[in-house]
C-alpha positions, 0 to 999 in steps of 0.5 A: 106292343100296345096296351091301354094301361101299363102297370109297373110292379106286380105288388098289391097295388099293381095287381089290384089295379090290374085285376079291377081294370081287367074286370072292366075289359080294359087292356092291361099289361103288368111289368114285374122285375122279379122273375119268379114272385108276384106280391112285392114285399107281400110275397111269400118265399119258400125254401125246402118246403118251408114258407115265410114272409118278407116281414109278416103281413096281417090282413086287417082293414077298415075298408069294406072294399078291401075286405071284399076284394080279399074275399073275392080273390081268396074266398076259401083260404083265409084263416082267423089268427090270434094276434100275439107279440112281445117286446124283448128288452134288457134281457126280458120279454114284455107283452105287447100291448103293455100289461101294466102289472107285468111291466111294473114287475119287470121294470121294477117299482122305481123305474115304473114309477119314474116312467109314469111320472115322466108320462104325466109330465109330458101330458102337462108340459108336452113339446108343442107342435112336435115335428120329429119321432122322439118328441111325438112319442115322448108326448104320448108316452113320456121321455123315460118310456120312449128311451126304454121301449121306442128309441133303440128299436126305431133307430134299428129300423131307420138307421138314424137318430129319432130326432131326424125321423119325421113325426109323420111316421109315428103319427101313422104307426101309433095314432090313437095309442098312449100310455094311458090307453095301454094301461086302461086296456091292461087293467080293465076287462076287455070289451069289444066295441060295437063298431070294430072300426073304433078299436085302436089298431095296436090293440086288436087281438085277431086278424086274417091270414092266407093259409100259406102266406100273403103271396097266396093272395097275390098269386091268385090275383095274378091268375085271375087277372090273366084269366080275364085277359090281363098280361103279366110279364115276369122278369121285365125290368123297366129301364125308361119311360118316354112320354109323347106330349103330342099324342099323350101316350107313353112308351115303356122300355124294359128288358126281359130275362135274357137282356133283350129290350122291348117297348110297350106303348100305352095310354096310361101308366100306373107306377108302383116303382120307387119314386126316385127311380121313376122320376130319373127314368122319365123322358122328357126329363123333369125339372132340376128341382124335381130331380133333386127332390127325387135324388134326395129320397132315401130307402131302408133295405131289409134282410130276412134270415130264415132259420129251420130249427128243432121245434122246442116251442120256444115262443108262440107269438107271431113275432117279437120286437127286439128293442134290446141294443145288444143284438142287431136283429130287429124283429123275429117272426114265428111262421108256424104262429102265422099259419101251421101250413107254413111249416111242413114238419111238426118237429121243426120250427121256422123263424125269420130274423129281420135285419134293417140295413142300407144297401151296400153297408156291412150287413147287406154285404155280408155273405149268406153264411155270415148272416146265418151264423149271426142269426144263430148266435143272436137267437141263442143270446136272446134265449130262443134256441140252444146250441145245435138247434138250427139245422138249416137256413137261407137269406132273402134280401129286399131292396127299398123295403121302407121309404124313409120318413126323414125331416124333408121327405114330405117337401120332396114328395110334394115337389115331385107330385106337383110336377108330375100331376101337372105335366103327365096327367095319365101317369098314376103313382100308387102304393108304398114306394110309388108314392113314397108313403109308408103304408100297408098293403090295404092302403096301397090297394086303396090307392090302386082302387081309386086310380082305377076309378079315375081311369074308368071315368076318364077324369080325376074323381079322386086325389090319391095323395089325400088317401090317409092324408091326416094320418088316419092310417095304422093305429086309429080312425073314425067309424066307417060309413056304411056306403064305403066301409071307410071314413070319408073326407072331402078333398077340396075340389074333388069327390070324397076320398076314402081314408083307412086304418089298418094294421100290418107289420 
């Protein structure tokens, strides 16, 4: 079988590229390893009529192109939802973003005063050129507040000390927010800026969300792609990528759901597969330094324990961050608060307890029954359920949910991308795992949109590696330009490449 463009992965990046290429009459085949779901980590799982996310995904972007795309794919099914989240720490719930009076009361006058003094000290004597998460956040919030509200949760997420996590992750996730801005937001009357792009993204108070979860978006996108002639092969696991240098063409080998091996020839390959797996599967092989770099990349895996329980209106938040180190759960989603249509029975609640782990560690290897019991116990310990409330549950395991931002990740990614760009000009890496960037789905989509522009123009108009290159990513950003709906930055030797700022969990 032969196609013009082969796409590895039917997540937000892969399907965005597939749809846009199909609209331009380009022959496209998408290979998706999952036998059932499209959407990748942005899919919506279901169990006995209950729908739930793998993480929880807000639809909010500063990019006009991305917002227009969402509207085109799902014009009548997007809800406007209020944003509500809290932090659980020390047996107490704290509103997030911070409400100064509440924090003062619950932390106590002495501890709150010490936190403010610690923050003032950080403003006067910051750590110069912070390179790790602990130093970066301490500069923004002070060491005491870092230890109170950031350390335990972050180490749950990544499974490593905060000193070993790159400052890049903090800069991308919470750029533009500090204790000062949070207190100002809490004390002063709320004012909506004329330009919504100037809102600090942690402080936004609403977002869009499909009626039945984010998977609804990507299922619709897959259907529209197929209606345009694009092919989507489910249960198709890519096992090799062979490059013919003489003809500048690719042959992808993949297994189907019965284990049979197939070959797909293409002029271009767009990959959203984990970078480590892709690099190890390319023939002819990459250099030893590039292979060592790929094998040095790490991933954090993810478990969602979905519980169905009696609806006691235990909390109204979309989710709660569990910073308390006395329990293993990292975050709890309330799917009715995302959309009432996620939960078919008004007498029932549907919570998703999220556990961050490494594949093959103790949590990952636990049975579903053990994980459901752990989730039930921890939910009661936190105070969000009572004995006998939980009626049923299921577990979803998500491999490679988060590319790890350790000290050396950027060096490894640069080594790999430099070689791939030089040797394989018709191989395009997009998306979170494809580029080993902890980006959200709108950023993954933008890399795919620019990739499509490059393919259609048959030249490298845009440098995809420069999307969000200066951490204009999650919580901050400059005003969008009318022409693109994004902030634009000149990439040396290239056409301007859009940068975004959005918020999703």
